[in-house]
N, CA, C and O atoms as a GROMACS GRO file, in nm:
protein
  244
    1MET      N    1  11.946  10.075  12.322
    1MET     CA    2  12.079  10.043  12.290
    1MET      C    3  12.106  10.112  12.160
    1MET      O    4  12.021  10.108  12.070
    2GLN      N    5  12.218  10.176  12.146
    2GLN     CA    6  12.231  10.276  12.041
    2GLN      C    7  12.249  10.181  11.911
    2GLN      O    8  12.250  10.060  11.933
    3THR      N    9  12.262  10.223  11.788
    3THR     CA   10  12.287  10.154  11.644
    3THR      C   11  12.419  10.232  11.649
    3THR      O   12  12.442  10.350  11.675
    4PRO      N   13  12.526  10.090  11.605
    4PRO     CA   14  12.658  10.172  11.558
    4PRO      C   15  12.662  10.240  11.443
    4PRO      O   16  12.602  10.207  11.341
    5THR      N   17  12.742  10.350  11.458
    5THR     CA   18  12.708  10.432  11.322
    5THR      C   19  12.806  10.349  11.218
    5THR      O   20  12.897  10.272  11.249
    6LEU      N   21  12.752  10.397  11.046
    6LEU     CA   22  12.837  10.323  10.982
    6LEU      C   23  12.983  10.302  10.978
    6LEU      O   24  13.042  10.198  10.948
    7LYS      N   25  13.029  10.403  11.008
    7LYS     CA   26  13.198  10.413  11.047
    7LYS      C   27  13.239  10.296  11.152
    7LYS      O   28  13.336  10.220  11.144
    8GLN      N   29  13.134  10.302  11.255
    8GLN     CA   30  13.209  10.181  11.356
    8GLN      C   31  13.169  10.035  11.282
    8GLN      O   32  13.251   9.944  11.282
    9GLU      N   33  13.044  10.022  11.224
    9GLU     CA   34  13.052   9.885  11.156
    9GLU      C   35  13.170   9.881  11.072
    9GLU      O   36  13.245   9.784  11.087
   10ALA      N   37  13.196   9.961  10.993
   10ALA     CA   38  13.324   9.930  10.877
   10ALA      C   39  13.428   9.924  10.981
   10ALA      O   40  13.484   9.816  10.961
   11LEU      N   41  13.474   9.972  11.065
   11LEU     CA   42  13.618   9.993  11.125
   11LEU      C   43  13.538   9.836  11.188
   11LEU      O   44  13.611   9.752  11.134
   12GLU      N   45  13.466   9.781  11.242
   12GLU     CA   46  13.483   9.656  11.307
   12GLU      C   47  13.515   9.543  11.238
   12GLU      O   48  13.606   9.462  11.256
   13SER      N   49  13.387   9.552  11.119
   13SER     CA   50  13.472   9.464  11.011
   13SER      C   51  13.572   9.437  10.927
   13SER      O   52  13.598   9.328  10.876
   14ILE      N   53  13.653   9.586  10.909
   14ILE     CA   54  13.783   9.602  10.866
   14ILE      C   55  13.863   9.516  10.976
   14ILE      O   56  13.916   9.415  10.930
   15ASP      N   57  13.883   9.539  11.119
   15ASP     CA   58  13.928   9.486  11.226
   15ASP      C   59  13.943   9.330  11.221
   15ASP      O   60  14.050   9.269  11.226
   16ARG      N   61  13.830   9.280  11.210
   16ARG     CA   62  13.778   9.143  11.212
   16ARG      C   63  13.886   9.068  11.060
   16ARG      O   64  13.879   8.946  11.073
   17LEU      N   65  13.938   9.089  10.984
   17LEU     CA   66  14.000   9.080  10.877
   17LEU      C   67  14.147   9.059  10.899
   17LEU      O   68  14.205   9.138  10.974
   18PRO      N   69  14.220   8.949  10.835
   18PRO     CA   70  14.362   8.928  10.868
   18PRO      C   71  14.422   9.038  10.837
   18PRO      O   72  14.385   9.107  10.742
   19ASP      N   73  14.548   9.079  10.936
   19ASP     CA   74  14.634   9.174  10.876
   19ASP      C   75  14.715   9.155  10.739
   19ASP      O   76  14.792   9.248  10.715
   20ASN      N   77  14.710   9.072  10.663
   20ASN     CA   78  14.789   9.087  10.538
   20ASN      C   79  14.627   9.080  10.396
   20ASN      O   80  14.626   9.031  10.283
   21ALA      N   81  14.528   9.144  10.467
   21ALA     CA   82  14.404   9.119  10.400
   21ALA      C   83  14.449   9.241  10.260
   21ALA      O   84  14.490   9.355  10.284
   22ASP      N   85  14.434   9.198  10.152
   22ASP     CA   86  14.447   9.353  10.027
   22ASP      C   87  14.317   9.421  10.035
   22ASP      O   88  14.216   9.394  10.100
   23ILE      N   89  14.348   9.527   9.944
   23ILE     CA   90  14.286   9.592   9.906
   23ILE      C   91  14.124   9.540   9.861
   23ILE      O   92  14.018   9.572   9.914
   24ASP      N   93  14.145   9.462   9.765
   24ASP     CA   94  14.017   9.419   9.722
   24ASP      C   95  13.915   9.334   9.862
   24ASP      O   96  13.797   9.369   9.875
   25GLU      N   97  13.958   9.254   9.934
   25GLU     CA   98  13.898   9.209  10.037
   25GLU      C   99  13.858   9.324  10.119
   25GLU      O  100  13.752   9.308  10.179
   26ILE      N  101  13.930   9.460  10.138
   26ILE     CA  102  13.870   9.527  10.247
   26ILE      C  103  13.765   9.603  10.182
   26ILE      O  104  13.690   9.668  10.255
   27MET      N  105  13.745   9.606  10.053
   27MET     CA  106  13.621   9.674   9.958
   27MET      C  107  13.523   9.630   9.971
   27MET      O  108  13.415   9.687   9.989
   28TYR      N  109  13.555   9.481   9.962
   28TYR     CA  110  13.437   9.389   9.938
   28TYR      C  111  13.359   9.358  10.097
   28TYR      O  112  13.244   9.319  10.114
   29GLN      N  113  13.456   9.387  10.194
   29GLN     CA  114  13.392   9.422  10.340
   29GLN      C  115  13.312   9.490  10.359
   29GLN      O  116  13.211   9.476  10.427
   30LEU      N  117  13.357   9.592  10.287
   30LEU     CA  118  13.299   9.737  10.349
   30LEU      C  119  13.155   9.748  10.235
   30LEU      O  120  13.054   9.817  10.247
   31TYR      N  121  13.191   9.660  10.134
   31TYR     CA  122  13.042   9.655  10.055
   31TYR      C  123  12.936   9.576  10.130
   31TYR      O  124  12.828   9.619  10.171
   32VAL      N  125  12.985   9.448  10.142
   32VAL     CA  126  12.853   9.364  10.256
   32VAL      C  127  12.828   9.464  10.368
   32VAL      O  128  12.708   9.474  10.392
   33VAL      N  129  12.904   9.539  10.442
   33VAL     CA  130  12.865   9.605  10.542
   33VAL      C  131  12.743   9.701  10.487
   33VAL      O  132  12.636   9.709  10.547
   34ASP      N  133  12.770   9.765  10.379
   34ASP     CA  134  12.710   9.889  10.316
   34ASP      C  135  12.542   9.824  10.288
   34ASP      O  136  12.436   9.884  10.298
   35LYS      N  137  12.566   9.686  10.252
   35LYS     CA  138  12.449   9.622  10.194
   35LYS      C  139  12.351   9.575  10.289
   35LYS      O  140  12.228   9.572  10.289
   36LEU      N  141  12.447   9.536  10.373
   36LEU     CA  142  12.331   9.456  10.483
   36LEU      C  143  12.261   9.597  10.624
   36LEU      O  144  12.169   9.586  10.705
   37ARG      N  145  12.328   9.680  10.606
   37ARG     CA  146  12.259   9.825  10.679
   37ARG      C  147  12.181   9.860  10.588
   37ARG      O  148  12.082   9.917  10.634
   38LYS      N  149  12.182   9.851  10.487
   38LYS     CA  150  12.064   9.928  10.372
   38LYS      C  151  11.977   9.831  10.389
   38LYS      O  152  11.866   9.875  10.417
   39SER      N  153  11.984   9.684  10.380
   39SER     CA  154  11.899   9.576  10.393
   39SER      C  155  11.797   9.589  10.512
   39SER      O  156  11.674   9.578  10.507
   40ARG      N  157  11.893   9.621  10.641
   40ARG     CA  158  11.828   9.641  10.765
   40ARG      C  159  11.736   9.734  10.795
   40ARG      O  160  11.627   9.716  10.850
   41ASP      N  161  11.786   9.840  10.754
   41ASP     CA  162  11.709   9.976  10.702
   41ASP      C  163  11.537   9.949  10.629
   41ASP      O  164  11.426   9.969  10.678
   42ALA      N  165  11.582   9.895  10.492
   42ALA     CA  166  11.467   9.837  10.434
   42ALA      C  167  11.343   9.800  10.502
   42ALA      O  168  11.228   9.845  10.500
   43ILE      N  169  11.426   9.660  10.588
   43ILE     CA  170  11.336   9.620  10.667
   43ILE      C  171  11.254   9.666  10.792
   43ILE      O  172  11.136   9.633  10.796
   44ALA      N  173  11.302   9.735  10.889
   44ALA     CA  174  11.294   9.821  10.931
   44ALA      C  175  11.156   9.921  10.897
   44ALA      O  176  11.057   9.941  10.967
   45GLU      N  177  11.190   9.976  10.763
   45GLU     CA  178  11.082  10.037  10.709
   45GLU      C  179  10.935  10.018  10.633
   45GLU      O  180  10.843  10.073  10.571
   46GLY      N  181  10.996   9.874  10.698
   46GLY     CA  182  10.852   9.757  10.608
   46GLY      C  183  10.872   9.742  10.440
   46GLY      O  184  10.792   9.692  10.361
   47GLN      N  185  10.986   9.793  10.415
   47GLN     CA  186  11.005   9.758  10.254
   47GLN      C  187  11.080   9.605  10.174
   47GLN      O  188  11.179   9.581  10.104
   48PHE      N  189  10.968   9.530  10.232
   48PHE     CA  190  11.001   9.398  10.196
   48PHE      C  191  10.902   9.333  10.181
   48PHE      O  192  10.796   9.378  10.226
   49ILE      N  193  10.904   9.178  10.100
   49ILE     CA  194  10.789   9.116  10.099
   49ILE      C  195  10.848   8.977  10.174
   49ILE      O  196  10.967   8.951  10.193
   50HIS      N  197  10.744   8.904  10.206
   50HIS     CA  198  10.731   8.805  10.266
   50HIS      C  199  10.744   8.701  10.163
   50HIS      O  200  10.703   8.697  10.047
   51HIS      N  201  10.823   8.604  10.246
   51HIS     CA  202  10.869   8.475  10.163
   51HIS      C  203  10.726   8.445  10.099
   51HIS      O  204  10.701   8.498   9.992
   52GLU      N  205  10.644   8.373  10.151
   52GLU     CA  206  10.548   8.352  10.132
   52GLU      C  207  10.483   8.433   9.963
   52GLU      O  208  10.478   8.395   9.846
   53GLU      N  209  10.450   8.536  10.026
   53GLU     CA  210  10.441   8.649   9.906
   53GLU      C  211  10.476   8.601   9.773
   53GLU      O  212  10.394   8.567   9.688
   54LEU      N  213  10.648   8.601   9.754
   54LEU     CA  214  10.724   8.593   9.718
   54LEU      C  215  10.678   8.424   9.639
   54LEU      O  216  10.661   8.411   9.518
   55LYS      N  217  10.670   8.340   9.713
   55LYS     CA  218  10.669   8.229   9.638
   55LYS      C  219  10.531   8.242   9.586
   55LYS      O  220  10.529   8.162   9.493
   56ARG      N  221  10.384   8.312   9.594
   56ARG     CA  222  10.270   8.290   9.546
   56ARG      C  223  10.301   8.388   9.417
   56ARG      O  224  10.235   8.369   9.315
   57GLU      N  225  10.411   8.500   9.421
   57GLU     CA  226  10.443   8.574   9.285
   57GLU      C  227  10.525   8.495   9.154
   57GLU      O  228  10.512   8.516   9.034
   58ILE      N  229  10.613   8.398   9.223
   58ILE     CA  230  10.672   8.325   9.159
   58ILE      C  231  10.559   8.226   9.040
   58ILE      O  232  10.543   8.220   8.918
   59GLU      N  233  10.485   8.142   9.196
   59GLU     CA  234  10.412   8.084   9.086
   59GLU      C  235  10.332   8.129   8.964
   59GLU      O  236  10.278   8.044   8.894
   60GLN      N  237  10.324   8.233   8.942
   60GLN     CA  238  10.229   8.318   8.866
   60GLN      C  239  10.313   8.375   8.707
   60GLN      O  240  10.278   8.437   8.606
   61TRP      N  241  10.412   8.324   8.749
   61TRP     CA  242  10.552   8.321   8.632
   61TRP      C  243  10.499   8.242   8.523
   61TRP      O  244  10.568   8.219   8.424
   0.00000   0.00000   0.00000
């Protein structure tokens, strides 16, 4: 399965918005798409902290 391009994800996301969406809603939707894509990439590269490890770190504060 081929990963959709950023452009494809953005267009699909915008298509789901109502026809009367304003520029702020469109920009926010694009922001969310970008953040989710970057998060998926980071997870795929192993750049994350498991929630149990995070709990241990918080307990040390």
